[in-house]
C-alpha positions as a printed NumPy array, in Angstrom:
array([[ -66.404,  -67.793,  -93.133],
       [ -67.572,  -71.319,  -92.449],
       [ -69.973,  -73.336,  -94.549],
       [ -72.504,  -76.082,  -94.214],
       [ -72.994,  -77.76 ,  -97.537],
       [ -74.823,  -80.411,  -99.496],
       [ -72.993,  -82.229, -102.243],
       [ -74.725,  -84.275, -104.905],
       [ -73.055,  -87.34 , -106.352],
       [ -73.04 ,  -87.302, -110.139],
       [ -72.662,  -91.089, -110.013],
       [ -75.714,  -92.088, -107.978],
       [ -77.629,  -88.803, -107.437],
       [ -77.459,  -89.105, -103.637],
       [ -76.587,  -86.283, -101.251],
       [ -73.786,  -85.799,  -98.751],
       [ -74.032,  -83.258,  -95.911],
       [ -71.007,  -81.59 ,  -94.351],
       [ -69.402,  -78.441,  -92.958],
       [ -66.036,  -76.827,  -93.605],
       [ -64.018,  -73.639,  -93.552],
       [ -62.97 ,  -73.852,  -97.211],
       [ -65.704,  -75.118,  -99.519],
       [ -63.583,  -75.259, -102.685],
       [ -60.83 ,  -77.354, -101.116],
       [ -63.385,  -79.648,  -99.47 ],
       [ -65.11 ,  -80.274, -102.82 ],
       [ -61.748,  -81.126, -104.39 ],
       [ -61.012,  -83.608, -101.584],
       [ -64.402,  -85.29 , -102.01 ],
       [ -64.044,  -85.463, -105.794],
       [ -60.457,  -86.812, -105.656],
       [ -61.479,  -89.641, -103.342],
       [ -59.629,  -88.339, -100.284],
       [ -62.762,  -88.704,  -98.114],
       [ -63.394,  -92.345,  -97.226],
       [ -67.17 ,  -92.018,  -96.814],
       [ -67.677,  -90.561, -100.309],
       [ -64.869,  -92.181, -102.281],
       [ -67.115,  -94.665, -104.115],
       [ -69.712,  -92.009, -105.033],
       [ -67.568,  -89.425, -106.802],
       [ -67.571,  -87.053, -108.638],
       [ -69.594,  -84.47 , -106.735],
       [ -71.103,  -81.07 , -107.381],
       [ -72.01 ,  -78.453, -104.787],
       [ -75.782,  -78.651, -104.623],
       [ -76.419,  -76.152, -101.811],
       [ -74.491,  -74.252,  -99.141],
       [ -74.96 ,  -71.688,  -96.396],
       [ -72.367,  -69.342,  -94.852],
       [ -71.818,  -68.871,  -91.127],
       [ -69.549,  -66.766,  -88.941],
       [ -68.394,  -69.644,  -86.747],
       [ -67.435,  -73.285,  -87.099],
       [ -69.977,  -74.263,  -84.439],
       [ -72.869,  -72.618,  -86.317],
       [ -71.917,  -74.416,  -89.536],
       [ -71.608,  -77.738,  -87.714],
       [ -74.993,  -77.279,  -85.998],
       [ -76.578,  -76.634,  -89.394],
       [ -74.927,  -79.765,  -90.816],
       [ -76.4  ,  -81.773,  -87.936],
       [ -79.792,  -80.207,  -88.618],
       [ -79.621,  -81.281,  -92.291],
       [ -79.023,  -84.837,  -91.065],
       [ -82.012,  -84.816,  -88.677],
       [ -85.59 ,  -85.783,  -89.496],
       [ -86.739,  -82.16 ,  -89.118],
       [ -83.875,  -80.986,  -91.32 ],
       [ -84.784,  -83.511,  -94.005],
       [ -88.387,  -82.295,  -93.936],
       [ -87.194,  -78.67 ,  -94.171],
       [ -84.919,  -79.458,  -97.129],
       [ -87.74 ,  -81.309,  -98.951],
       [ -90.384,  -78.632,  -98.248],
       [ -88.096,  -75.896,  -99.557],
       [ -87.16 ,  -77.898, -102.68 ],
       [ -83.494,  -77.954, -101.715],
       [ -83.282,  -81.72 , -102.14 ]])
């Protein structure tokens, strides 16, 4: 399985959107500071995720989260 996910920083309350094949390992990497873009905002919790059968589907969903329409969808559905 592949995942698109939203992490929430426990430090500043902001969200990070991503996709991965292994959600647990990816969370560990974010929380350890191994990801440059989130290093200063750690620790993180998994706020929301969706499962997909392919890497491309998960990546497309990640890109949707990052779009204006995706942001509206996430707000309207009380996800963020």
